[in-house]
Backbone as a ProteinNet text record, in pm:
[ID]
protein_1_A
[PRIMARY]
XXXXXXXXXXXXXXXXXXXXXXXXXXXXXXXXXXXXXXXXXXXXXXXXXXXXXXXXXXXXXXXXXXXXXXXXXXXXXXXXXXXXXXXXXXXXXXXXXXXXXXXXXXXXXXXXXXXXXXXXXXXXXXXXXXXXXXXXXXXXXXXXXXXXXXXXXXXXXXXXXXXXXXXXXXXXXXXXXXXXXXXXXXXXXXXXXXXXXXXXXXXXXXXXXXXXXXXXXXXXXXXXXXXXXXXXXXXXXXXXXXXXXXXXXXXXXXXXXXXXXXXXXXXXXXXXXXXXXXXXXXXXXXXXXXXXXXXXXX
[TERTIARY]
62.4	21	84.1	5	98.1	55.5	116.6	83.2	55.6	-81.5	-106.4	-168	-195.4	-307	-386.9	-413.8	-504.6	-451.5	-509.1	-462	-526.7	-623.8	-673	-570.9	-492.6	-401	-347.1	-339.3	-302.2	-389.2	-484.5	-596.2	-649.2	-609.3	-616.8	-527.1	-432.4	-316.2	-328.6	-427.2	-440.1	-370.2	-348.4	-282	-339	-272.8	-434.7	-390.9	-446.9	-404.1	-276.8	-207.1	-41.2	15.1	15.4	81.6	67.3	-38.5	-106.4	-13	-58.9	55.9	174.3	279.9	376.1	421.6	357.1	316.8	414.8	238.8	317.9	343.8	386.6	469.2	601.1	685.3	778.2	787.4	670.9	669.8	736.2	739.2	749.8	642.6	519.3	399.7	419.7	352.9	398.9	253.5	158.7	-16.7	-104.6	-175.7	-239.6	-385.3	-453.1	-610.6	-659.7	-711.8	-771.8	-861.2	-837.6	-997.2	-1025.6	-1212	-1254.5	-1266	-1251.5	-1297.6	-1248.5	-1135.5	-1110.2	-1116.4	-1170	-1172.1	-1344.1	-1431.4	-1594.1	-1592.4	-1493.9	-1503.1	-1466.3	-1372.1	-1329.8	-1401	-1460.7	-1505.5	-1413.1	-1307.9	-1161.8	-1106.9	-1002.9	-946.6	-1024.4	-1051.1	-1108.7	-1272	-1358	-1424.8	-1448	-1348.5	-1384.9	-1432.6	-1367.5	-1395.2	-1316.9	-1202.1	-1140.5	-1081	-1141.8	-1072.6	-1006.1	-1048.3	-965.6	-837.4	-802.9	-652.7	-571	-651	-670.8	-585	-675.2	-597.7	-511.8	-462.1	-352.5	-212.4	-265.2	-154.5	-157.5	-216.4	-158.7	-111.2	-173.1	-66.4	47.8	68.1	222.4	288.2	231.8	316	340.4	254.9	242.7	373.4	376	458.5	633.6	639.9	716.3	786.3	725.2	729	729	611.8	675.2	592.5	458.3	354	197.1	112	-33.4	-135	-247.6	-349.3	-390.8	-451.1	-503.8	-632.8	-685.8	-805	-863.3	-1028.2	-1048.6	-1199.2	-1212.7	-1313.6	-1413.1	-1484.8	-1607.1	-1642	-1678.8	-1730	-1799.9	-1841.2	-1944.4	-2034.4	-2132.5	-2314	-2428.5	-2545.3	-2626.6	-2725.6	-2699.9	-2772.5	-2939.9	-2974.4	-3099.3	-3162.8	-3099.4	-3195.6	-3277.9	-3325.6	-3390.9	-3309.5	-3316.7	-3200.1	-3087	-3057.2	-2924.3	-2895.2	-2929.5	-2936.3	-2761.9	-2787.8	-2634.7	-2479.3	-2498.8	-2424.2	-2465.1	-2557.5	-2538	-2457.3	-2480.4	-2417.6	-2245.2	-2192.8	-2041.4	-2028.8	-2104.6	-2064.5	-2048.8	-2104.7	-2051.3	-1993.8	-1983.1	-1856.6	-1718.1	-1763.3	-1606.7	-1578.7	-1655.5	-1686.1	-1610.6	-1633.9	-1574.9	-1418.2	-1425.9	-1299.2	-1158.4	-1183.7	-1155.2	-1122.8	-1185.9	-1152.8	-1065.1	-1039.9	-950.5	-768.9	-754.4	-674.1	-599.2	-721.5	-663	-693.9	-796.2	-847.7	-917	-922.1	-995.8	-1146	-1178.1	-1199.3	-1230.3	-1365.9	-1406.3	-1529.5	-1523.6	-1563.9	-1672.2	-1796.8	-1929.8	-2036.9	-1987.5	-2133.4	-2238.2	-2309	-2460.6	-2547.8	-2655.1	-2744.1	-2808.5	-2823.9	-2922.3	-3007.4	-3154.4	-3214.9	-3334.7	-3339.4	-3403.4	-3565.1	-3622.8	-3713.7	-3723.1	-3656.5	-3663.8	-3647.6	-3692.1	-3651.5	-3564.7	-3483.3	-3401.6	-3452.6	-3557	-3628.3	-3613.9	-3697	-3653.4	-3503.7	-3430.1	-3305.1	-3256.6	-3274.7	-3206.3	-3285.2	-3382.8	-3473.2	-3378.7	-3406.8	-3353	-3231.1	-3115.1	-2972.7	-2919.7	-3031	-3059.8	-3087.5	-3169.8	-3231.4	-3113.7	-3016.6	-2884.4	-2794.8	-2769.6	-2628.6	-2653.8	-2780.2	-2861.1	-2803	-2837.5	-2830.3	-2650.1	-2572.9	-2386.3	-2348.6	-2420	-2340.5	-2366.1	-2485.5	-2464.5	-2355.3	-2322.2	-2219	-2026.9	-2072.6	-1971.6	-1962.8	-2066.3	-2066.3	-1940.8	-2007.6	-1978.8	-1756.6	-1749	-1635.6	-1541.7	-1582.3	-1530.3	-1476.2	-1531.3	-1477.6	-1545.5	-1534.3	-1559.2	-1635.7	-1791.6	-1796.5	-1831.1	-1769.7	-1734.8	-1810.4	-1925.3	-1969.3	-1889.8	-1944.9	-1843.6	-1928.4	-1890.5	-1945.7	-1881.9	-2046	-2020.3	-1980.2	-1909.7	-1912.2	-2054.2	-2004.6	-2129.7	-2252.9	-2358.7	-2504.1	-2480.1	-2436.7	-2431.9	-2544	-2652.8	-2792.3	-2890.8	-2982.3	-3080	-3180.4	-3260.5	-3373.5	-3311.1	-3176.8	-3143.9	-3109.6	-3123.1	-3061	-2924.6	-2819.5	-2714.2	-2644.8	-2547.4	-2521.7	-2352.4	-2382	-2285.2	-2188.8	-2244.1	-2169.4	-2151.8	-2073.8	-2055.4	-2170.4	-2264.4	-2355	-2429.2	-2497.9	-2548.7	-2507.8	-2360.6	-2295.8	-2280.4	-2264.4	-2294.2	-2437.1	-2535.1	-2668.5	-2724.2	-2623.6	-2644.6	-2629.6	-2451.6	-2375.3	-2494.4	-2543.4	-2597.2	-2754.5	-2812.8	-2996.5	-2923.7	-2812.5	-2812.2	-2756.9	-2681.8	-2643.5	-2634.4	-2455.9	-2445.2	-2318.7	-2244	-2110.2	-1989.1	-2053.6	-1957.9	-1957.8	-2037.8	-2098.3	-1988.7	-1881.3	-1805.9	-1836.5	-1736.1	-1758.6	-1653.7	-1580.1	-1466.9	-1477.9	-1372.6	-1398.8	-1312.4	-1351.1	-1311.1	-1261	-1130.5	-1156.9	-1161.2	-1143.6	-1174.9	-1346.6	-1396	-1573.3	-1630	-1499.1	-1534.5	-1518.1	-1402.5	-1355.4	-1475.6	-1577.8	-1681.2	-1777.6	-1754.9	-1885.1	-1822.2	-1888.5	-1850.9	-1783.6	-1866.4	-1777.8	-1657.3	-1494.7	-1434.7	-1380.1	-1284.6	-1228.1	-1223.8	-1195.9	-1110.5	-1314.9	-1365.7	-1479.4	-1566.1	-1573	-1617.2	-1588.2	-1415.4	-1413.3	-1437.6	-1437.1	-1471.6	-1615.1	-1679.6	-1845.8	-1874.9	-1790.4	-1755.4	-1700.2	-1561.6	-1547.2	-1523	-1557.6	-1479.4	-1560	-1641.8	-1669.9	-1637.7	-1557.2	-1419.3	-1306.3	-1326.5	-1198.4	-1085.9	-1108.6	-1083	-1099.8	-959.1	-990.3	-968.2	-1013.2	-932.1	-914.9	-797.5	-716.8	-649.8	-778.4	-727.4	-767.5	-777.1	-778.9	-875.8	-929.5	-977.4	-1006.3	-1066.1	-1077.5	-1221.5	-1269.1	-1418.8	-1541.1	-1482.6	-1623.6	-1660.2	-1559.5	-1603.9	-1477.2	-1503.5	-1457.1	-1305.8	-1245.7	-1125.1	-1033.7	-1017.5	-902.5	-781.3	-786.8	-624.7	-481.2	-421.5	-290.3	-327.1	-351.3	-289	-239.8	-261.6	-185.2	-162.9	-228.4	-295.4	-429	-497.7	-621.8	-578.6	-739.5	-789.8	-799.8	-792.4	-783.4	-661.6	-767.7	-621.7	-565.5	-499.4	-384.4	-401.3	-353.1	-318	-484.5	-605.7	-688.5	-751.2	-713.7	-707.9	-710.9	-554.2	-409	-498.8	-503.9	-569.2	-667.1	-761.5	-890.1	-815.7	-795.7	-756.4	-713.6	-611.8	-493.4	-587.9	-685.6	-795.5	-877.9	-955.6	-1031.8	-969	-802.6	-731.5	-749.5	-736.9	-710.9	-602.7	-640.7	-481.2	-478.1	-593.5	-584.2	-482	-475.1	-386.5	-430.6	-341.8	-333.9	-341.1	-479.1	-467.2	-534	-433.9	-463	-579.3	-636.6	-714.6	-697.4	-595.9	-581.8	-483.8	-611.4	-560.8	-606.9	-624.3	-695.1	-605.8	-456.4	-360.7	-345.4	-379.3	-320.8	-439.9	-532.8	-687.9	-706.8	-765.2	-784.4	-904.4	-1043	-1170.8	-1233.8	-1207.9	-1276.8	-1211	-1106.1	-1036.1	-1123.3	-1134	-1228.7	-1126.2	-1207	-1202.3	-1180	-1069.1	-1044.7	-1009.7	-1099.4	-1111.5	-1031.9	-1028.4	-929.3	-765.7	-725.7	-567.4	-605.9	-526	-533.7	-412.5	-286.8	-151.3	-55.5	-206.4	-160.9	-292	-366.1	-480.1	-491.4	-289.9	-301.8	-130.8	-64.6	126.9	145.3	218.4	357.3	317.1	272.8	282.5	384.5	543.1	630.2	623.6	525.6	478.9	434	343	262.3	336.8	356.5	456.4	575.7	620.9	707.4	618.2	457.4	325.6	340.9	347.4	355.2	417.3	570.8	663.6	654.1	610.3	597.3	461.5	383.2	233.1	284.9	417.5	433.5	552.6	613.1	675.1	613.5	486.2	380	339.8	332.2	238.7	323.9	461	569.4	583.1	561.1	605.5	496.1	385.3	269.1	257.8	284.8	274.7	390	474.1	643.5	649.1	567.3	516.5	489	380.6	285.7	360.5	465.1	527	404.2	374.1	318.8	348.8	417.6	438.3	536.2	478.7	483.3	545.9	646.5	696.2	601.6
-118.8	-13.4	113.1	187.5	394.1	458.7	535.4	661	735.7	783.5	964.9	999.6	1172.4	1287.2	1342.5	1417.1	1529.4	1662.3	1780.5	1866.6	1954.6	1910.3	1954.7	2001.2	1888.9	1880.7	2028.2	2134	2221.1	2398.4	2375.6	2496.6	2514.2	2504.9	2541.5	2634.2	2652.9	2722.8	2809.6	2877	2962	2933.6	2807	2803.1	2744.7	2759.1	2810.6	2626.2	2653	2481.7	2406.2	2532	2519.6	2478.6	2584.7	2590.3	2452.9	2440	2280.8	2132.2	2166.8	2038.1	2037.1	2163.4	2174.6	2113.7	2178.7	2171.6	1958.5	1894.4	1726.5	1674.1	1747.2	1636.6	1659.7	1788.5	1789.8	1719.8	1672.6	1530.1	1433.5	1421.2	1276.4	1207.8	1249.7	1195.5	1266.2	1111.1	1131	1161.3	1064.9	1109.8	1134.1	1229.7	1338	1335.3	1310.5	1346	1501.1	1510.7	1681.6	1666.8	1834	1829.6	1929	1937.8	2061.8	2178	2166.6	2255.7	2394.1	2438.4	2543.5	2597	2481.3	2594.3	2649.9	2523.2	2557.4	2677.6	2660.8	2801.5	2917	2965	3050.9	3073.6	2976.4	3039.2	3063.7	2948.2	3039.4	2870.9	2853.8	2719.9	2614.1	2527.6	2439.2	2472.6	2514.3	2586.3	2717.4	2815.8	2950.6	3005.4	3137.7	3176.1	3097.6	3047.3	3007.6	2838.3	2724.6	2607.2	2536.7	2575.6	2528.8	2551.5	2691	2712.9	2674.9	2663.7	2623.6	2495.4	2364.6	2229.5	2238.3	2294.3	2312.2	2367.6	2443.4	2487.3	2402	2334	2217.1	2067.1	2013.5	1940.8	1992.4	2083.9	2155.2	2121.2	2139.4	2136.5	1945	1925.8	1777.9	1689.4	1777.1	1704.2	1758.2	1901	1921.3	1880.6	1853.6	1814	1632	1614.3	1426.9	1357.3	1442.6	1356.5	1363.6	1297.2	1240.2	1248	1304.4	1316.4	1186.6	1106.9	1011.3	996.6	1038.7	1043.1	1204.7	1176	1331	1343.2	1469.3	1474.4	1585	1586.2	1651.7	1770.2	1905.8	1969.8	1834.5	1933.6	1905.6	2030.9	1963.6	2037.9	1906	1956.2	1887.5	1884.5	1815.3	1797.7	1704.5	1660.4	1653.8	1794.4	1821.8	1996.2	2080.3	2158	2251.5	2402.8	2432.5	2523.9	2513.1	2351.1	2288	2275.3	2330	2341.6	2419.1	2512.5	2528.2	2461.2	2409.4	2274.4	2182.5	2112.2	2014	2049.9	2175.2	2217.3	2208.1	2237.1	2253.1	2131.1	2053.2	1918.3	1810.4	1856.5	1825.7	1867.7	1973.8	2086.4	2041.4	1941.7	1900	1759.8	1702.8	1537.1	1583.9	1669.9	1678.7	1770.2	1858.9	1910.1	1787.5	1720.2	1604.1	1522.6	1488.1	1431.3	1445.1	1629.4	1645.1	1669.9	1625.8	1621	1462.3	1385.2	1237.6	1121	1207.7	1141.1	1030.5	926.5	784.8	816.3	830.6	808.9	935.6	988.1	1095.4	1086.1	1090.1	1046.7	1166.2	1123.8	1239.9	1144.4	1238.5	1181.3	1195.7	1093.8	1085.8	1176.2	1215.5	1351.4	1270.8	1317.8	1315.1	1438	1401.6	1481.9	1481.3	1604.6	1539.9	1493.9	1365.6	1323.8	1200.2	1202	1121	985.9	879.4	731.6	706.6	576.2	479.4	461.3	423.2	347.9	498.7	585.1	764.7	841.1	803.7	853.1	744.3	656.1	584.6	581.4	649.4	693.2	806.5	913	1072.2	1046.6	985	955.3	870.1	792.6	706.4	856.5	905.5	1014.7	1084.8	1149.3	1264.5	1169.7	1069	995.3	989.6	920.1	902.4	1010.2	1166.3	1269.8	1301.9	1257.7	1277	1171.3	1108.1	983.8	973.5	1050	1124.7	1191.2	1282.2	1327.6	1272.9	1167.8	1105.8	986.7	922.5	859.6	966.9	1133.7	1130.7	1173.4	1171.2	1204.6	1068.9	963.7	782.9	829.9	886.8	878.6	812.2	758.4	687.8	743.7	772.5	825	714.1	769.9	662.2	749.2	644	680.9	658.2	742.2	701.5	706.3	539.9	565.4	685.2	769.2	875.3	783.2	882.3	863.9	871.5	807	756.1	855.1	846.3	955.1	1046.9	1171.5	1249.2	1314.5	1333	1445.7	1374.1	1398.5	1309.9	1333.8	1305.5	1279	1242.9	1234.4	1235.8	1018.4	1026.5	882.8	931.3	855.6	825.7	765.2	689.6	566.8	565.8	544.7	496.3	388.5	320.8	129	43.8	-12.7	-82.8	-134.9	-185.3	-259.3	-190.8	-112.7	47.2	80	75.9	139.3	56.3	-66.9	-190.8	-195.9	-169.4	-197.1	-56	29.7	236.5	165	116.9	83	-19.7	-103.4	-234.9	-171.7	-101.9	-25.8	89.7	127.1	253.5	127.7	67.8	1.3	4.4	95.1	147.9	123.5	94	67.6	134.2	275.7	365.2	421.4	327	381.4	265.2	314.5	197.9	306.2	206.1	237.3	320.6	423.2	467.4	416.5	348.6	332.3	397.7	492	542.3	464.5	481.7	339.8	404.1	529.2	665.8	615.8	686.9	590.4	491.6	412.8	287.2	225.3	273.5	302.3	274.4	397.6	422.3	315.5	230	121.5	-6	-116.7	-195.5	-324.8	-300.7	-427.7	-398.4	-527.2	-532.3	-391.2	-389.4	-333.9	-447.6	-561.4	-672.2	-721	-756.3	-791.3	-726.5	-561.2	-481.5	-477.5	-492.1	-486.2	-589.4	-708.9	-801	-820.3	-773.4	-747.1	-670	-556.5	-465	-522.4	-578.3	-680.7	-579.4	-585.7	-526.6	-406	-403	-211.3	-153.4	-192.3	-77.6	-52.8	70.1	134.7	232.1	316.6	416.5	362	471.6	479.3	553.1	614	764.6	682.8	680.3	657.6	762.3	735.7	835.8	798.6	824.5	778.5	871.2	756	847.6	753.2	809	738.2	672.1	638.9	576.9	629	747	873.5	966.7	1013.3	1140.4	1123	1230.1	1265	1274	1257.7	1290.9	1362.2	1270.2	1223.5	1306.1	1199.9	1243.9	1083.9	1081.2	998.9	844.2	731.9	576.8	585.1	526.7	504.7	595.3	715.5	835.9	759.9	677.3	674.9	502.1	470.9	343.9	202.2	310.4	228.8	125.9	-26.5	-161	-139.7	-101.8	-123.8	-307.1	-357.8	-481.9	-564.3	-506.4	-572	-454.6	-363.8	-288.7	-301	-354.3	-452.4	-550.4	-635.6	-755.2	-778.9	-723.2	-666.9	-603.4	-596.4	-509.2	-614.4	-661.8	-796.2	-861.7	-894.5	-1022.6	-1017.1	-869.9	-816.7	-807.3	-794.3	-788.7	-670	-549.6	-410	-351	-296.7	-267.7	-88	-31.6	101.7	157.7	328.2	409.8	380.4	391.6	415.3	581.4	624.9	771	843.9	919.7	944.7	1104.6	1104.2	1219.9	1232.8	1272.8	1304.6	1399.5	1528.7	1645.7	1726.6	1600.1	1659.8	1666.7	1687.5	1735.2	1850.7	1853.7	2042.7	2111.6	2093.8	2187.7	2261.4	2343.3	2442.7	2450.7	2417.2	2434.8	2428.1	2270.7	2188.5	2256.3	2361.6	2398.4	2468.3	2491.1	2558.4	2699.7	2798.5	2968.2	3046.8	3138.7	3261.4	3321.2	3431.4	3548.5	3644.2	3655	3786.4	3767.3	3626.2	3587.6	3517.3	3533.3	3405.1	3403.4	3447	3424.5	3254.1	3174.6	2988.1	2963.1	3023.3	2956.3	2894.8	2915	2879.9	2839.8	2720	2707.7	2696	2761.8	2781.5	2650.6	2713.6	2594.6	2516.8	2543.1	2469.9	2319.4	2387.3	2248.7	2182.4	2233.3	2117.2	2066.8	2128.5	2028.5	1936.7	1910.4	1812.3	1692.7	1744.1	1590.4	1579.6	1631.8	1546.1	1495.5	1495.2	1387.7	1263.9	1327.8	1198.4	1109.9	1203.8	1132.7	1029.4	1068	987.6	858.9	909.3	781.1	664.3	688.3	688.3	548.2	580.8	542.9	420.5	404.6	348.8	250.9	313.8	176.8	40.9	123.8	26.4	-41.6	21.4	-92.7	-153.1	-137.6	-211.3	-320.6	-340	-414.6	-527.3	-542.9	-605.3	-638	-603.8	-558.5	-576.4	-470.3	-434.3	-282.7	-199.7	-63.2	-29.9	38.4	92.8	252.1	222.4	382.2	458.5
-7.8	18.3	-1	-56.4	-55.1	-24.6	99.5	180.9	154.3	167.6	112.7	265.5	219.8	305.3	268.5	384.8	279.8	299.5	167.4	202.7	294.5	358.5	477.3	614.3	590.3	733.8	777.4	703.1	733.3	706.7	703.4	676.6	774	895.9	1032.4	1070.7	999.5	1010.9	855.2	774.3	725.6	550.9	524.9	397.4	299.1	216.8	88.5	57	-90	-135.5	-172.7	-255.6	-264.5	-141.7	-58.3	51.4	182.9	129.5	249.7	147.7	24.1	-59.8	-55.2	-32.1	-30.7	77.5	182.7	378.6	427.3	290.9	296.4	214	96.1	5.2	64.8	170.3	230.2	306.7	420.7	501.7	453.9	341.6	256.7	204.8	209.9	144.1	-32.5	-103.2	-254.3	-342.4	-260.9	-284.1	-195.9	-316.5	-244.5	-221.5	-108.8	-93.7	-103.3	-221.6	-202.5	-161.9	-66.9	10.3	-8.8	-22.2	-116.7	-56.5	110.4	255.1	213.6	160.3	128.3	22	-99	-221.7	-173.2	-133.2	-59.5	-17.5	87.6	206.1	184.7	58.5	3.7	-107.8	-202.6	-345	-449.3	-371.5	-492.9	-525.6	-624.2	-635.9	-715.8	-742.1	-819.7	-794.5	-717.5	-714.6	-727.7	-766	-786.1	-913.9	-952.3	-1091.9	-1262.7	-1174.7	-1290.3	-1303.5	-1236.8	-1266.6	-1281.7	-1398.4	-1535.7	-1517.1	-1515.8	-1454.4	-1351.5	-1278.5	-1165.2	-1108.8	-1185.1	-1193.6	-1288.6	-1412	-1486.3	-1370.8	-1334.6	-1216.3	-1147.2	-1093.5	-953.8	-1032.9	-1174.8	-1208.8	-1267.2	-1331.8	-1313.2	-1180.8	-1048.9	-983.7	-931	-939.9	-933.1	-1035.2	-1131.1	-1214.5	-1213.4	-1131	-1102.1	-900.5	-870.2	-706.1	-734.2	-775.8	-830.5	-675.4	-731.5	-647.1	-693.1	-638.8	-698.8	-660.1	-729.2	-688.4	-683.2	-552.3	-591.2	-496.6	-409.2	-367.7	-320.8	-310.3	-327.5	-208.9	-145.9	-50.7	-78.1	-118.9	-161.4	-37.1	-31.3	35.8	151.4	245.7	366.9	334.8	359.2	346.6	420.9	433.6	436.9	297.5	241.4	76.4	74.8	207	183.4	277.7	309.8	391.3	266.2	299.1	206.3	181.3	38.5	-40.4	2	-15.6	-13.2	-166.1	-252.9	-421.1	-488.8	-381	-436.3	-376.9	-241.7	-218.9	-299.7	-355	-452.7	-595.9	-646.8	-773.5	-736.6	-622.1	-596.5	-557.7	-537.2	-497.9	-623.8	-751.4	-861.9	-969.2	-891.9	-993.5	-883.8	-803.3	-720.4	-775.4	-871	-879.3	-993.2	-1072.9	-1261.4	-1251.2	-1145.5	-1149.1	-1080.5	-935.6	-922.4	-1036.7	-1103.1	-1244.6	-1349	-1311.1	-1417.7	-1359.3	-1235.4	-1166.6	-1210.4	-1246.2	-1253.2	-1134.5	-1046.7	-930	-931.2	-923.2	-927.8	-851.8	-711.6	-607.9	-540	-501.1	-459.5	-369.5	-217.1	-87.9	-111.5	-120	-68.9	29.2	130	224.3	161	248.6	249.3	339.9	324.9	368.1	521.7	534.1	694.4	731.9	766.6	823.6	967.5	1034.9	1169.6	1123.6	1198.6	1188.4	1085.9	1026.9	870.4	934.1	912.9	942.3	851	863.9	783.4	669.9	658.3	456.2	461.8	507.7	423.9	401	453.2	431.3	343.8	308.1	233.8	65.9	102.7	-28.4	-58.1	-27.2	-38.7	-68.6	-2.8	-42.7	-194.3	-219.1	-356.6	-406.2	-453.6	-532.4	-555.2	-423.4	-398.9	-511.6	-486.2	-508.4	-668.6	-682.5	-844.9	-974.6	-904.9	-949.9	-958.2	-848	-870.2	-999.7	-943.1	-1075.7	-1211.9	-1195.8	-1344.8	-1406	-1328.9	-1335.4	-1340.6	-1247.1	-1201.7	-1369.8	-1467.5	-1543.8	-1675	-1632.8	-1714.2	-1742.8	-1633.7	-1571.9	-1532.5	-1580.8	-1545.9	-1380.4	-1303.9	-1127.6	-1029.6	-958.3	-838.8	-715.9	-671	-548.7	-458.1	-355.8	-219.4	-126.2	-84.8	58	161.5	275	382.9	546.2	606.6	749.7	799.5	888.2	926.9	1089.9	1189.3	1326.5	1368.7	1507.3	1568.3	1583.2	1584.2	1614.2	1753.2	1718.6	1803.2	1787.8	1715	1672.6	1712.5	1834.3	1836.3	1744.1	1720.8	1609.9	1450.8	1458.8	1300.8	1285.5	1174.4	1130.4	1069.7	1056.9	952.1	963.7	859.5	806	872.1	1028.8	1117.3	1125.6	1102.2	1094.8	958.2	951.9	875.1	790.2	844	834	738.4	781.8	711.1	605	588.8	492.6	369	396.3	270.3	237	304.7	281.6	155.2	209.1	158.6	32.7	-0.2	-120.9	-221.3	-126.7	-220.3	-238.9	-195.4	-235.6	-313.1	-332	-464.9	-568.1	-538.1	-649.6	-790.2	-744.5	-926.9	-897.2	-1026.6	-1037.3	-993.2	-1007.9	-946.5	-817.3	-729.5	-585	-504.7	-438.2	-355	-187.6	-120	24.9	36.7	164.3	195.6	344.5	382	555.2	649.4	742.6	794.6	941.8	983.3	1108.4	1219.9	1207.7	1325.7	1385.7	1260.9	1311.9	1318.8	1273.5	1277.2	1412.6	1453.6	1664.3	1711.3	1640.9	1737.1	1768	1702.5	1714.2	1757.4	1789.4	1865.6	1763.3	1642.9	1592.1	1573.5	1563.1	1568.3	1406.6	1384.3	1237.3	1135.5	1178.4	1087.7	1029.6	1141.5	1073.9	1004	1097.4	981.1	840.6	832.8	658.4	622.6	671.9	610.2	542.9	663.2	633.9	455.3	490.9	352	263.8	271.5	156.7	-10.7	-109.6	-204	-224.4	-158.3	-173.5	-113.1	-32.1	46.6	-125.5	-152.1	-255.7	-195.3	-31.4	3.1	149.3	164.7	367.5	423.3	547.7	609.2	756.7	761.6	875.2	985.2	1079.5	1210.9	1347.1	1418	1552.9	1683.8	1764.6	1853.4	1981.2	2115.5	2198.5	2213.8	2136.3	2096.9	2148.2	2171.7	2265.6	2140.8	2080.6	2014.7	1886	1746.5	1620	1664.4	1699.8	1780.3	1586	1532	1420.7	1495.9	1579	1598.6	1516.1	1532.2	1423.6	1569.5	1506.9	1563.4	1625.4	1762.3	1844.9	1952.6	1887.1	2001.3	2109.8	2027.1	2053	2049	2052	2100.6	1985	1882.7	1724.3	1748.9	1732.7	1758.7	1601.5	1496.9	1431.9	1347.7	1481.6	1429	1316.4	1381.3	1364.9	1223.4	1197.2	1124.4	987.3	967.5	896.5	861.4	937.5	936.4	828.7	918.3	790.9	625.5	660.3	500.6	395.6	484.9	380.2	352.8	463	464.1	329.1	308.1	201.1	52.7	72.6	-40.9	-103.2	-14.4	-31.3	-85	-217.9	-269.5	-297	-243.2	-261.2	-143.1	-129.8	-56.5	78.6	186.9	335	338.9	338.4	336.5	517	538.6	673.2	656.1	719.2	756.4	904.3	973.9	1104	1126.4	1130.1	1140.3	1285.5	1384.7	1481.3	1579.4	1528.5	1663.7	1607.4	1501.7	1438.1	1400.4	1439.8	1445.8	1598.1	1585.8	1672.4	1733	1636.6	1619.5	1733.9	1829.2	1889.6	2061.3	2041.4	2159.2	2221	2380.8	2468.3	2444.6	2462.6	2412.6	2535.3	2541.8	2607.5	2578.5	2565.3	2487.9	2518.7	2648.8	2700.1	2673.2	2607.4	2596.4	2526.2	2359.5	2264.9	2228.4	2302.9	2280.3	2288.3	2333.9	2297.6	2235.1	2187	2080.4	1935.3	1891.3	1798.9	1841.1	1745.9	1802.8	1621.6	1623.6	1526.4	1438	1280	1155	1179.3	1254.3	1237	1314	1404.9	1506.4	1386.8	1372.9	1308.2	1169.7	1138.7	1008.9	1022.9	1179.5	1258.9	1242.9	1372.3	1328.9	1213.4	1085.4	992.8	934.5	961.3	952.5	1019.2	1147.7	1258.6	1178.1	1107.6	1061.1	950.6	847.5	775.5	794.4	923.2	986.1	1023.2	1097.7	1152.6	1012.9	964.1	868.2	762	752.8	703	755.5	914.9	988.4	1005.6	990.8	1044.5	888.8	771.6	678.2	658.4	672.8	700.6	771.7	936.5	1027.2	918.7	838.8	750.7	586.7	580	456.3	350	364.2	248.6	212.1	276.6	205.7	94.6	-13.7	-119.4	-124.5	-216.1	-222.1	-368.2
[MASK]
++++++++++++++++++++++++++++++++++++++++++++++++++++++++++++++++++++++++++++++++++++++++++++++++++++++++++++++++++++++++++++++++++++++++++++++++++++++++++++++++++++++++++++++++++++++++++++++++++++++++++++++++++++++++++++++++++++++++++++++++++++++++++++++++++++++++++++++++++++++++++++++++++++++++++

């Protein structure tokens, strides 16, 4: 397996897309998961006024620096809510522009809405994904639906376990719709990782590697929480997973969860240089995990 990480690792420090790419590649990552978070929030980049030019700029960066875009994550939003038309259009644009970078897989979260039953949630998500899959078919890119973290919003149903993730993929039943397994979200469930992966089997086309203590969606690095990486690795090898080992572990870097103290903010955020050191450790940690199972690839 090859190591990848997300461009979202440094957005909390105010770095733009290009600066974030430089930071993760300097840490050793050659394979990039393109996050549309920055583009969506700022209406720039691949979701800006001239996405073609920006895509060409990114491809030149990749050619010069020797990295490759291998995965992507669409913007986060509430596609089943009223007034979501602009968000859905932005999601379609993210699918199209990701394909310009040669990305084969883009993660798009399923929707949820307070008061909807599981049955109605599935029906509305099928309609949502089928609309997106029209764009995916034109662009020859897979859409991946992901397991959420464990339900925290009372009155909502969302897909947060392996059983329901498999059911949703098979319910929509489209060759370009597959699954992304988030091991941190999986750690908040009772089912062990290797059993969850065995249940999903060939539906798994991508991973999000991150950790927590089983109580909240912390997105820290594995080994700093309670995720059992032996269970994860055995599960991946058992199903013959041959995709990218993609980190989404920016929780040690971000500040948005931190408690506020408005009177003094000198330590509200630490220097980006510290974050870059964490990024180096993240790469070394991922390499160590894969080498222990004799499956690390450059």
